C-alpha positions as CSV (number, residue, x, y, z in Angstrom):
1,M,-29.0,-3.1,-40.2
2,V,-29.8,-6.2,-38.2
3,G,-31.1,-9.0,-40.5
4,M,-29.4,-7.6,-43.6
5,R,-26.4,-9.9,-43.1
6,G,-28.5,-13.0,-44.0
7,A,-29.8,-11.4,-47.2
8,Y,-26.5,-10.4,-48.5
9,G,-24.1,-13.0,-47.1
10,G,-20.5,-12.1,-47.1
11,G,-19.8,-12.5,-43.3
12,G,-16.5,-13.5,-42.0
13,G,-17.6,-17.0,-41.2
14,G,-19.7,-17.6,-44.4
15,Y,-18.3,-19.1,-47.6
16,S,-19.0,-18.6,-51.3
17,N,-18.9,-20.7,-54.4
18,G,-19.2,-18.8,-57.6
19,N,-22.4,-16.7,-57.4
20,E,-23.9,-18.8,-54.6
21,S,-23.4,-17.7,-51.0
22,R,-24.7,-19.1,-47.8
23,P,-23.8,-18.6,-44.1
24,L,-22.7,-21.3,-41.8
25,E,-25.4,-22.6,-39.5
26,G,-24.5,-22.4,-35.7
27,G,-21.0,-22.2,-34.3
28,G,-20.5,-25.8,-33.2
29,A,-17.4,-27.9,-33.9
30,A,-19.1,-29.7,-36.7
31,A,-19.9,-26.5,-38.6
32,A,-16.3,-25.3,-37.9
33,A,-14.8,-28.5,-39.3
34,A,-17.0,-28.4,-42.4
35,A,-16.2,-24.9,-43.3
36,P,-13.1,-23.9,-45.4
37,M,-10.6,-21.7,-43.6
38,T,-11.0,-18.6,-45.9
39,T,-13.5,-16.9,-48.1
40,E,-13.4,-14.2,-50.8
41,I,-15.3,-11.0,-50.1
42,T,-15.0,-8.0,-52.5
43,G,-11.6,-9.4,-53.6
44,M,-10.3,-9.7,-50.1
45,E,-9.4,-13.0,-48.5
46,V,-11.2,-13.2,-45.1
47,H,-10.0,-15.8,-42.7
48,K,-12.4,-17.8,-40.5
49,V,-11.9,-17.8,-36.7
50,A,-10.9,-21.4,-35.8
51,P,-12.0,-23.0,-32.6
52,P,-9.3,-24.7,-30.5
53,P,-8.9,-28.5,-30.7
54,P,-11.4,-30.3,-28.5
55,R,-10.1,-31.4,-25.1
56,S,-11.6,-33.2,-22.2
57,T,-12.4,-31.4,-19.0
58,L,-9.8,-33.6,-17.2
59,S,-7.0,-32.6,-19.6
60,K,-7.9,-28.9,-19.2
61,M,-7.8,-29.2,-15.5
62,K,-4.4,-31.0,-15.6
63,A,-3.0,-28.4,-17.9
64,R,-4.3,-25.6,-15.6
65,V,-2.9,-27.2,-12.4
66,K,0.4,-27.8,-14.1
67,E,0.7,-24.2,-15.3
68,T,-0.3,-22.9,-11.8
69,F,1.8,-25.1,-9.6
70,F,4.5,-26.4,-11.9
71,P,5.3,-23.6,-14.3
72,D,9.0,-24.5,-14.3
73,D,8.1,-28.2,-15.0
74,P,10.8,-29.5,-12.5
75,F,10.3,-33.2,-13.6
76,R,10.9,-32.7,-17.3
77,G,14.4,-34.2,-17.0
78,F,12.9,-37.4,-15.6
79,K,11.1,-38.4,-18.8
80,G,12.6,-41.3,-20.6
81,Q,15.1,-42.1,-17.9
82,P,15.6,-45.5,-16.3
83,L,14.1,-46.0,-12.8
84,G,17.5,-46.0,-11.1
85,T,18.5,-42.7,-12.8
86,Q,15.2,-41.2,-11.8
87,W,15.8,-42.1,-8.2
88,L,19.3,-40.6,-8.3
89,M,17.9,-37.4,-9.9
90,A,15.2,-37.2,-7.3
91,V,17.8,-37.4,-4.5
92,K,19.9,-34.7,-6.2
93,Y,16.8,-32.5,-6.5
94,L,16.1,-32.8,-2.8
95,F,19.8,-32.4,-1.8
96,P,21.5,-30.0,-4.3
97,I,24.8,-30.5,-2.5
98,L,25.1,-33.8,-4.3
99,D,25.3,-31.9,-7.6
100,W,28.5,-30.0,-6.8
101,V,30.3,-32.0,-4.2
102,P,31.5,-34.8,-6.7
103,G,33.3,-32.2,-8.8
104,Y,34.6,-30.1,-6.0
105,S,38.2,-29.2,-6.2
106,F,40.9,-27.6,-4.1
107,S,40.9,-24.4,-6.2
108,L,37.2,-24.0,-5.6
109,F,37.8,-24.6,-1.9
110,K,40.4,-21.8,-1.7
111,S,37.8,-19.3,-3.1
112,D,35.1,-20.6,-0.7
113,L,37.6,-20.4,2.2
114,I,38.4,-16.8,1.6
115,A,34.7,-15.9,1.1
116,G,33.6,-17.9,4.2
117,L,36.2,-16.2,6.5
118,T,35.2,-12.8,5.1
119,I,31.5,-13.2,5.7
120,A,32.2,-14.7,9.2
121,S,33.9,-11.5,10.1
122,L,30.6,-9.8,9.3
123,A,28.3,-12.5,10.6
124,I,29.7,-12.6,14.1
125,P,29.1,-8.9,15.1
126,Q,25.9,-8.8,13.1
127,G,24.6,-12.0,14.7
128,I,25.1,-10.5,18.2
129,S,23.6,-7.1,17.2
130,Y,20.5,-8.5,15.5
131,A,19.7,-10.8,18.4
132,K,19.6,-7.7,20.6
133,L,17.4,-6.1,18.1
134,A,15.0,-9.0,18.5
135,S,15.3,-8.6,22.3
136,L,17.0,-12.0,22.5
137,P,20.3,-12.9,24.3
138,P,23.3,-12.1,22.1
139,I,24.4,-15.7,22.1
140,I,21.2,-16.7,20.2
141,G,22.4,-14.6,17.3
142,L,25.7,-16.6,17.1
143,Y,23.8,-19.9,17.4
144,S,21.6,-18.7,14.5
145,S,24.8,-18.2,12.4
146,F,26.0,-21.7,13.0
147,V,23.3,-24.4,12.4
148,P,21.2,-22.8,9.7
149,P,24.1,-22.2,7.3
150,M,25.1,-25.8,7.6
151,V,21.5,-26.9,6.8
152,Y,21.3,-24.5,3.9
153,A,24.6,-25.7,2.4
154,V,23.0,-29.2,2.0
155,L,19.5,-28.1,0.8
156,G,20.0,-24.7,-0.9
157,S,20.4,-24.1,-4.6
158,S,22.1,-20.7,-4.5
159,R,25.9,-20.5,-4.6
160,D,26.0,-16.9,-3.3
161,L,23.4,-16.8,-0.5
162,A,25.0,-16.2,2.9
163,V,22.6,-17.3,5.7
164,G,22.0,-15.8,9.1
165,P,19.8,-13.4,11.1
166,V,18.6,-10.3,9.3
167,S,17.5,-6.9,10.6
168,I,13.9,-6.8,9.4
169,A,12.9,-10.2,10.6
170,S,14.6,-9.5,13.9
171,L,12.8,-6.2,14.3
172,V,9.4,-7.7,13.5
173,M,9.8,-10.7,15.7
174,G,10.9,-8.5,18.6
175,S,8.2,-5.9,18.2
176,V,5.3,-8.4,17.8
177,L,6.4,-10.6,20.7
178,R,7.1,-7.6,23.0
179,D,3.5,-6.5,22.7
180,A,2.5,-9.7,24.6
181,V,5.5,-10.6,26.8
182,S,8.2,-8.5,28.3
183,P,11.7,-9.9,27.5
184,S,13.1,-8.5,30.7
185,A,10.3,-9.6,33.1
186,E,9.8,-13.1,31.5
187,P,13.0,-13.9,29.5
188,L,12.4,-17.7,29.4
189,L,8.8,-17.3,28.1
190,F,10.0,-14.7,25.6
191,L,12.7,-17.1,24.4
192,Q,10.1,-20.0,24.1
193,L,7.9,-17.8,22.0
194,A,10.8,-16.8,19.7
195,F,11.7,-20.4,19.1
196,T,8.1,-21.4,18.5
197,S,7.6,-18.5,16.1
198,T,10.7,-19.6,14.2
199,F,9.2,-23.1,14.0
200,F,6.0,-21.8,12.5
201,A,8.0,-19.5,10.2
202,G,9.9,-22.5,8.9
203,L,6.7,-24.5,8.6
204,V,5.0,-21.8,6.5
205,Q,8.1,-21.4,4.3
206,A,8.6,-25.2,3.7
207,S,4.8,-25.6,3.0
208,L,4.9,-22.9,0.4
209,G,7.7,-24.7,-1.4
210,I,6.3,-28.2,-1.0
211,L,2.8,-27.2,-2.1
212,R,4.2,-25.0,-4.9
213,L,2.5,-21.9,-3.6
214,G,5.4,-19.5,-4.0
215,F,3.3,-17.1,-6.0
216,I,1.8,-16.0,-2.7
217,I,4.9,-14.0,-1.8
218,D,4.5,-12.1,-5.1
219,F,1.8,-10.0,-3.3
220,L,4.7,-8.2,-1.7
221,S,5.3,-6.0,-4.7
222,K,8.6,-4.1,-5.3
223,A,6.9,-0.8,-4.3
224,T,5.7,-2.4,-1.1
225,L,9.1,-3.8,-0.2
226,V,11.0,-0.6,-1.0
227,G,8.7,1.5,1.2
228,F,8.5,-1.1,4.0
229,M,12.3,-1.7,4.0
230,A,13.0,2.1,4.2
231,G,10.5,2.6,7.0
232,A,11.8,-0.4,8.9
233,A,15.4,0.9,8.5
234,I,14.4,4.2,10.0
235,I,12.7,2.5,12.9
236,V,15.6,0.1,13.5
237,S,18.0,3.1,13.5
238,L,15.8,5.1,15.9
239,Q,15.7,2.1,18.2
240,Q,19.5,2.2,18.4
241,L,19.3,5.7,19.9
242,K,18.9,3.9,23.3
243,A,22.4,2.4,22.9
244,L,23.9,5.4,21.1
245,L,22.8,7.9,23.8
246,G,23.2,5.6,26.8
247,I,19.5,5.8,27.7
248,V,18.4,3.2,30.3
249,H,14.6,3.7,30.4
250,F,13.5,3.5,26.8
251,T,10.1,3.0,25.2
252,T,9.2,-0.4,23.8
253,E,6.9,1.1,21.1
254,M,8.1,1.2,17.5
255,G,6.5,4.4,16.1
256,I,8.7,7.4,15.4
257,V,6.6,9.7,17.7
258,P,6.9,7.6,20.9
259,V,10.6,6.8,20.2
260,M,11.5,10.5,19.7
261,A,9.4,11.4,22.7
262,S,11.3,8.8,24.8
263,V,14.6,10.2,23.6
264,F,13.9,13.8,24.7
265,H,12.1,12.9,27.9
266,H,15.2,11.1,29.2
267,T,17.9,13.7,28.4
268,K,19.2,13.3,31.9
269,E,20.2,9.8,31.1
270,W,22.3,10.8,28.0
271,S,26.0,9.8,28.4
272,W,28.6,11.9,26.6
273,Q,31.1,9.1,26.7
274,T,28.7,6.7,25.1
275,I,27.7,9.3,22.5
276,L,31.3,10.1,21.6
277,M,32.2,6.4,21.2
278,G,29.0,5.7,19.2
279,V,29.5,8.6,16.8
280,C,33.1,7.8,16.2
281,F,32.5,4.1,15.3
282,L,29.4,5.0,13.3
283,V,31.4,7.4,11.2
284,F,34.1,4.7,10.8
285,L,31.5,2.1,9.7
286,L,29.8,4.5,7.2
287,A,33.2,5.6,5.8
288,A,34.1,1.9,5.3
289,R,30.8,1.3,3.5
290,H,31.3,4.3,1.3
291,V,34.8,3.1,0.3
292,S,33.4,-0.3,-0.7
293,L,30.6,1.2,-2.7
294,R,32.9,3.7,-4.4
295,W,35.6,1.0,-5.2
296,P,34.0,-2.5,-5.3
297,K,37.3,-4.2,-5.3
298,L,37.7,-3.0,-1.7
299,F,34.6,-4.8,-0.6
300,W,36.6,-6.3,2.3
301,V,36.9,-2.9,3.9
302,S,33.2,-2.8,4.8
303,A,33.1,-6.5,5.4
304,C,35.8,-6.4,8.1
305,A,34.8,-3.0,9.6
306,P,32.1,-4.4,12.0
307,L,34.5,-7.0,13.5
308,A,37.3,-4.4,13.6
309,S,34.9,-2.1,15.5
310,V,34.1,-4.8,18.0
311,I,37.7,-5.6,18.6
312,I,38.9,-2.0,18.9
313,S,36.0,-0.9,21.1
314,T,36.3,-4.0,23.3
315,L,40.0,-3.2,23.9
316,L,39.3,0.4,24.6
317,V,36.6,-0.5,27.2
318,F,38.9,-3.1,28.8
319,L,42.0,-0.7,28.9
320,F,40.1,2.4,30.2
321,K,37.6,0.5,32.4
322,A,34.9,2.4,30.4
323,Q,32.1,0.3,31.9
324,N,32.6,2.3,35.1
325,H,32.1,5.5,33.2
326,G,28.6,5.1,31.8
327,I,29.3,2.8,28.8
328,S,27.2,-0.4,29.0
329,I,28.7,-3.7,27.9
330,I,27.4,-7.1,26.8
331,G,28.6,-9.0,29.8
332,Q,29.5,-12.6,30.2
333,L,28.5,-15.0,27.4
334,K,28.7,-18.8,27.9
335,C,31.0,-20.9,25.7
336,G,29.5,-23.9,24.0
337,L,27.6,-24.9,20.9
338,N,23.8,-24.7,20.3
339,R,21.7,-26.3,23.0
340,P,18.7,-28.4,21.9
341,S,15.5,-26.4,22.2
342,W,12.7,-28.7,21.0
343,D,11.6,-28.9,24.6
344,K,11.2,-25.1,24.7
345,L,8.7,-25.0,21.8
346,L,5.5,-23.8,23.3
347,F,2.2,-24.8,21.8
348,D,0.0,-23.6,24.6
349,S,-3.3,-22.2,23.4
350,T,-2.7,-19.0,25.3
351,Y,0.2,-18.0,23.0
352,L,-0.5,-20.2,19.9
353,G,-2.2,-17.4,17.9
354,L,0.6,-15.0,18.7
355,T,3.4,-17.4,17.7
356,M,1.6,-18.4,14.5
357,K,1.0,-14.8,13.5
358,T,4.6,-13.9,14.3
359,G,5.8,-17.0,12.4
360,L,3.7,-16.1,9.3
361,I,4.8,-12.5,9.1
362,T,8.5,-13.1,9.7
363,G,8.4,-16.2,7.6
364,I,7.0,-14.4,4.5
365,L,9.3,-11.4,5.0
366,S,12.5,-13.4,5.4
367,L,11.5,-15.8,2.6
368,T,10.9,-12.8,0.2
369,E,14.3,-11.3,1.1
370,G,16.1,-14.6,0.8
371,I,14.6,-15.5,-2.6
372,A,15.1,-12.0,-4.0
373,V,18.7,-12.0,-2.9
374,G,19.4,-15.4,-4.3
375,R,17.9,-14.6,-7.7
376,T,19.7,-11.3,-7.9
377,F,23.1,-12.9,-7.6
378,A,22.2,-15.9,-9.7
379,S,21.4,-13.6,-12.5
380,L,24.8,-11.9,-12.1
381,K,26.5,-15.3,-12.5
382,D,24.0,-16.6,-15.1
383,Y,22.7,-19.7,-13.2
384,Q,19.2,-20.7,-12.1
385,V,17.8,-20.7,-8.6
386,D,14.7,-22.8,-8.1
387,G,12.3,-20.7,-6.1
388,N,10.3,-23.6,-4.6
389,K,13.5,-25.5,-3.7
390,E,14.7,-22.4,-1.9
391,M,11.5,-22.1,0.0
392,M,11.9,-25.7,1.2
393,A,15.5,-25.2,2.1
394,I,14.9,-22.0,4.0
395,G,11.9,-23.5,5.7
396,L,13.6,-26.7,6.8
397,M,16.6,-24.6,7.9
398,N,14.3,-22.6,10.2
399,V,12.5,-25.7,11.5
400,V,15.8,-27.3,12.4
401,G,17.0,-24.0,13.8
402,S,14.0,-23.7,16.1
403,C,15.0,-27.0,17.7
404,T,18.6,-25.9,18.1
405,S,18.3,-22.5,19.9
406,C,18.1,-20.4,16.7
407,Y,15.6,-17.8,15.6
408,V,14.4,-16.8,12.1
409,T,17.2,-16.8,9.5
410,T,17.4,-16.2,5.8
411,G,19.8,-15.1,3.1
412,A,20.9,-11.6,4.1
413,F,21.7,-9.1,1.3
414,S,24.7,-7.5,3.0
415,R,26.4,-10.8,3.8
416,S,25.5,-12.3,0.4
417,A,26.9,-9.3,-1.4
418,V,30.2,-9.7,0.5
419,N,30.1,-13.4,-0.2
420,H,29.7,-12.7,-3.9
421,N,32.4,-10.1,-4.1
422,A,34.8,-12.3,-2.1
423,G,34.6,-14.8,-5.0
424,C,32.6,-17.7,-3.5
425,K,32.0,-20.6,-5.9
426,T,29.7,-22.9,-4.0
427,A,27.6,-23.1,-0.8
428,M,30.8,-24.3,1.0
429,S,31.4,-20.7,1.9
430,N,28.4,-21.1,4.3
431,V,30.1,-24.1,5.9
432,V,33.3,-22.2,6.4
433,M,31.4,-19.3,8.0
434,A,29.5,-21.8,10.2
435,L,32.8,-23.5,11.3
436,T,34.3,-20.1,12.1
437,V,31.3,-19.2,14.2
438,M,31.7,-22.6,15.9
439,V,35.2,-21.9,16.9
440,T,34.1,-18.5,18.3
441,L,31.3,-20.2,20.3
442,L,33.7,-22.8,21.7
443,F,36.7,-20.7,22.5
444,L,36.3,-17.0,22.0
445,M,33.2,-16.0,23.9
446,P,35.0,-14.6,26.9
447,L,36.6,-12.0,24.6
448,F,33.2,-10.4,24.1
449,V,32.6,-9.6,27.8
450,Y,33.7,-6.0,27.4
451,T,32.1,-5.3,24.0
452,P,30.1,-2.1,24.3
453,N,26.4,-2.1,23.3
454,V,26.8,1.3,21.7
455,V,29.1,-0.3,19.0
456,L,26.5,-3.0,18.3
457,G,24.0,-0.2,17.8
458,A,26.3,1.5,15.4
459,I,26.8,-1.8,13.5
460,I,23.1,-2.1,13.1
461,I,22.6,1.4,11.8
462,A,25.4,1.1,9.3
463,A,23.9,-2.2,8.1
464,V,20.3,-1.1,7.7
465,I,21.0,2.3,6.2
466,G,21.6,0.5,2.9
467,L,17.9,-0.6,3.0
468,I,16.9,3.0,2.3
469,D,16.9,2.9,-1.5
470,I,16.4,6.5,-2.7
471,P,17.1,5.8,-6.4
472,A,14.5,3.0,-6.4
473,V,11.9,5.4,-4.8
474,Y,12.6,8.0,-7.5
475,Q,12.4,5.4,-10.2
476,I,9.0,4.2,-8.8
477,W,7.8,7.9,-8.8
478,K,8.8,8.3,-12.4
479,M,7.3,5.0,-13.6
480,D,4.0,4.7,-11.7
481,K,2.4,7.2,-9.4
482,M,0.1,4.6,-7.9
483,D,3.0,2.3,-7.0
484,F,4.7,5.4,-5.5
485,L,1.6,5.9,-3.3
486,V,1.8,2.3,-2.2
487,C,5.5,2.8,-1.4
488,V,4.8,6.0,0.6
489,C,1.9,4.4,2.5
490,A,4.1,1.4,3.5
491,F,6.9,3.8,4.6
492,A,4.5,6.0,6.6
493,G,2.6,3.1,8.1
494,V,5.8,1.6,9.4
495,I,7.3,4.7,11.0
496,F,4.0,6.3,12.3
497,I,2.0,3.2,13.3
498,S,3.9,0.0,13.6
499,V,5.9,-2.4,11.5
500,Q,3.2,-5.0,11.1
501,E,0.4,-2.5,10.5
502,G,2.5,-0.7,8.0
503,L,3.1,-3.9,6.1
504,A,-0.6,-4.8,6.2
505,I,-1.5,-1.3,4.8
506,A,1.0,-1.7,2.0
507,V,-0.1,-5.2,1.1
508,G,-3.8,-4.1,1.3
509,L,-3.2,-1.2,-1.1
510,S,-1.3,-3.5,-3.5
511,V,-4.2,-6.0,-3.5
512,F,-6.7,-3.2,-3.9
513,R,-4.9,-2.0,-6.9
514,V,-5.0,-5.4,-8.5
515,L,-8.7,-5.7,-7.7
516,M,-9.2,-2.3,-9.4
517,Q,-7.4,-3.5,-12.5
518,I,-9.6,-6.6,-12.6
519,T,-12.9,-4.8,-11.9
520,R,-12.1,-1.8,-14.1
521,P,-10.2,-3.3,-17.1
522,K,-8.6,-1.1,-19.8
523,M,-10.8,-0.5,-22.8
524,M,-10.1,1.7,-25.8
525,I,-11.5,3.1,-29.0
526,Q,-9.4,2.1,-32.0
527,G,-8.9,3.8,-35.3
528,K,-7.0,3.0,-38.5
529,I,-3.5,4.3,-39.1
530,K,-3.6,5.9,-42.5
531,G,-1.9,3.9,-45.3
532,T,-1.9,0.7,-43.2
533,D,-4.2,-2.1,-42.1
534,I,-3.2,-1.5,-38.5
535,Y,-5.8,-0.4,-35.9
536,R,-4.6,1.3,-32.7
537,D,-5.8,3.3,-29.7
538,L,-7.1,6.8,-30.8
539,Y,-5.7,8.4,-27.7
540,Q,-2.2,7.0,-28.0
541,Y,-1.8,7.3,-31.8
542,K,-2.9,10.7,-33.0
543,E,-2.6,9.6,-36.7
544,A,-5.2,6.9,-36.1
545,Q,-8.6,7.8,-37.7
546,R,-12.1,6.7,-36.9
547,V,-13.9,4.4,-39.5
548,P,-17.2,6.1,-40.5
549,G,-20.2,4.1,-39.3
550,I,-18.2,1.7,-37.3
551,L,-17.2,1.8,-33.6
552,I,-14.1,-0.3,-32.9
553,L,-13.6,-1.2,-29.2
554,A,-10.8,-3.3,-27.7
555,I,-10.7,-5.0,-24.3
556,E,-7.4,-5.7,-22.7
557,A,-8.3,-8.0,-19.7
558,P,-10.0,-11.3,-18.9
559,I,-13.8,-10.9,-18.9
560,N,-15.4,-12.3,-15.7
561,F,-18.0,-11.7,-13.1
562,A,-16.0,-8.9,-11.5
563,N,-16.0,-6.6,-14.5
564,S,-18.8,-7.7,-16.8
565,N,-21.3,-5.1,-15.5
566,Y,-18.7,-2.3,-15.9
567,L,-17.9,-3.4,-19.5
568,N,-21.6,-3.5,-20.3
569,E,-22.2,0.0,-19.0
570,R,-19.0,1.4,-20.6
571,I,-19.8,0.1,-24.0
572,K,-23.3,1.4,-23.9
573,R,-22.0,4.9,-22.9
574,W,-19.5,4.8,-25.8
575,I,-22.2,4.0,-28.2
576,E,-24.3,6.9,-27.0
577,E,-21.3,9.2,-27.2
578,E,-20.5,7.9,-30.7
579,N,-24.1,8.5,-31.9
580,S,-24.0,12.0,-30.6
581,M,-20.8,12.7,-32.5
582,Q,-21.8,11.1,-35.8
583,N,-23.6,13.1,-38.5
584,K,-26.3,11.6,-40.7
585,Q,-23.9,10.7,-43.5
586,S,-21.7,8.6,-41.2
587,E,-24.5,7.2,-39.0
588,L,-23.2,4.4,-36.7
589,H,-24.1,0.9,-38.0
590,F,-21.7,-1.6,-36.5
591,V,-19.8,-2.1,-33.2
592,I,-16.6,-4.2,-33.5
593,L,-15.3,-5.8,-30.2
594,D,-11.7,-6.8,-30.5
595,L,-11.1,-9.7,-28.1
596,S,-7.4,-10.3,-29.1
597,A,-6.2,-9.3,-25.6
598,V,-8.9,-11.2,-23.7
599,P,-7.1,-14.4,-22.5
600,A,-10.0,-15.9,-20.5
601,I,-13.8,-15.6,-20.0
602,D,-16.2,-17.1,-17.5
603,T,-20.0,-17.7,-17.6
604,S,-20.7,-14.1,-16.5
605,G,-18.5,-12.9,-19.4
606,I,-20.4,-15.0,-21.9
607,A,-23.7,-13.7,-20.5
608,F,-22.3,-10.1,-20.9
609,L,-21.5,-10.7,-24.6
610,I,-25.0,-12.0,-25.2
611,D,-26.6,-9.1,-23.3
612,I,-24.6,-6.5,-25.0
613,K,-25.4,-8.0,-28.4
614,K,-29.1,-7.9,-27.7
615,S,-28.8,-4.4,-26.4
616,I,-26.9,-3.2,-29.5
617,E,-29.4,-4.9,-31.8
618,K,-32.3,-3.1,-30.1
619,R,-30.6,0.1,-31.1
620,G,-30.6,-1.0,-34.7
621,L,-26.9,-1.8,-34.7
622,E,-24.9,-5.0,-35.2
623,L,-22.1,-6.4,-33.0
624,V,-19.2,-8.4,-34.4
625,L,-16.3,-10.0,-32.5
626,V,-12.7,-10.0,-33.7
627,N,-10.1,-12.7,-32.9
628,P,-11.5,-14.4,-29.8
629,T,-8.7,-16.4,-28.2
630,G,-8.9,-20.2,-27.8
631,E,-10.7,-20.3,-24.4
632,V,-13.1,-17.5,-25.4
633,M,-13.9,-19.1,-28.8
634,E,-14.5,-22.4,-27.1
635,K,-17.1,-20.9,-24.7
636,I,-18.7,-18.9,-27.5
637,Q,-19.2,-22.2,-29.3
638,R,-20.9,-23.7,-26.3
639,A,-23.1,-20.7,-26.0
640,N,-24.1,-21.1,-29.6
641,E,-25.1,-24.7,-29.1
642,A,-27.6,-23.5,-26.6
643,Q,-28.8,-20.1,-28.0
644,N,-27.0,-19.6,-31.4
645,Q,-26.3,-16.0,-30.5
646,F,-23.0,-15.6,-32.4
647,R,-23.3,-16.9,-35.9
648,S,-20.1,-17.5,-37.7
649,D,-20.7,-14.3,-39.8
650,C,-20.3,-12.3,-36.6
651,L,-16.7,-13.5,-36.1
652,Y,-13.6,-12.2,-37.8
653,L,-10.0,-13.0,-37.5
654,T,-8.7,-9.4,-37.9
655,T,-10.1,-5.9,-37.5
656,E,-9.1,-5.1,-41.1
657,E,-11.1,-8.0,-42.5
658,A,-14.1,-7.1,-40.3
659,V,-14.0,-3.4,-41.4
660,A,-13.7,-4.3,-45.1
661,S,-16.6,-6.8,-44.9
662,L,-18.8,-4.5,-42.9
663,S,-18.1,-1.4,-45.1
664,T,-19.1,-3.4,-48.2
665,L,-22.2,-4.5,-46.5
666,A,-23.1,-1.0,-45.4
667,K,-22.7,0.2,-49.0
668,M,-24.9,-2.6,-50.3
669,T,-27.7,-1.8,-47.8
670,K,-27.9,1.9,-48.7
671,P,-31.0,2.8,-50.6
């Protein structure tokens, strides 16, 4: 069959004039420009594949960089504006507070005041609890609920995000740092490492925003996060058994096996008074959570339950002197606002690697949670949250926090949900919450002396139990078994090995899956749906029928160095299978390669097309290409300029036109 095309003409890129027909020479831009856009073949109009308009290498690079780092085109509003207006817009871009403060009203403030006071009632007990989860002094949790929300109110773009410490980042920071330094033996060093890790976390977060590298956090897929969060929630809850059972000597390891072993090896330390108080308040907190989930208008029940638990339990301990009966208490907390801590940042080479690693892990985790929460509530209220701006805001918030006695903070889902349900209108609710925490720090700290640790443990369990999303796991199972495997591996890695190793396993599996999709792209054999000119996958559409003498293949992925060898081998195998299936009357003559779903191709990909064309021709067959996209067509043109492998009569715009032309040609070549 090869060589017959020139004798008979009629290719998709040739053109005719009366009885005269001649093919286009080469595939360069000049030939493309000289040729008409259509041709008539056996009464059917065949459209020529058009190359993209010529562009310089510099313009292509600029377009690629813009699409990679500025897909949202943040500066589009600056075009055509006077210089003064541009400066004002730039300042508003950096400080979103300037957008809503000029139009702020008393009615908005009333809504924000109620929301701020409501989330403060949740933030105070959670701040104390999460600081203990990170093995830090409880006062650090309150410090972290004061300065960071004030910074976020100035720099953040979300109206609903309520800022403060979160359970997962607290757990990770505490577990990683405890592997190197004991918080009880070296409390000052541990505190220095926590502040330094927070500094690096903020640096990573702000850098991702400034350099427009937010797509990096997309490697934490939904399946990864669902499994990781569920595993971390289990570990966090198990860690609270120390407080709930009154155990003094408890393991510092995070896996489920050593934790449960520690629980049952110290049964003599169990305190029935502590267990009774813990169970009672845990039931109360879970009941309040259930009420708020069942009746959303009663959101304030679960929001106020932690603070109510702290107040009631503190009064009970004080009245019955329960600290003398086996119930441990927080103890004395100093009054006063955040102390400067820039002098405590430790950049010593001995611990630099540890703090950088801790900062990277906690920074990415908290950033992912904060942006996900912000976007979730923004979609509910139909407004936009700028992801890169949020990264800069959260990052700078943590950098400032590290210098003011705070550890890693972000937008917490539980607090943001309460903030949203309480009717917040702007980020002023964060300011109200911060001022409420400030009053607590200045005047109310002595009231927490008798707060029992067991209630703080119950508060943590009630908060993190919402991270176990069973419906999401079931949905992942129904949708994608590979994603479910990633989810299970993340969960199992966290609870059986450690938090950081579990996360690493899950991310590794997700990246491996992406690599598999790149190196083993989807290909299919297509057939024609009877009565139409539509060609679809034979496996998916049972009514699709093979075209005698023609093998139609479609590739649905970029063609590059990672998959070109696989594609070459797979196509050759399909040709062999097709030849073995065909009878003499429908002997295979043509191979059509549909490139409609191939968005990009590299040098190895072009070499693959040339190699497979030569291999097919050696078998006495002919290869034609259908609808190569702009970038693919441009590189085919360049290959033609050097080797002229793909004549214009090997290129068709649609599969139907290619089949019609090739079928006609096959009939004409029959003896």
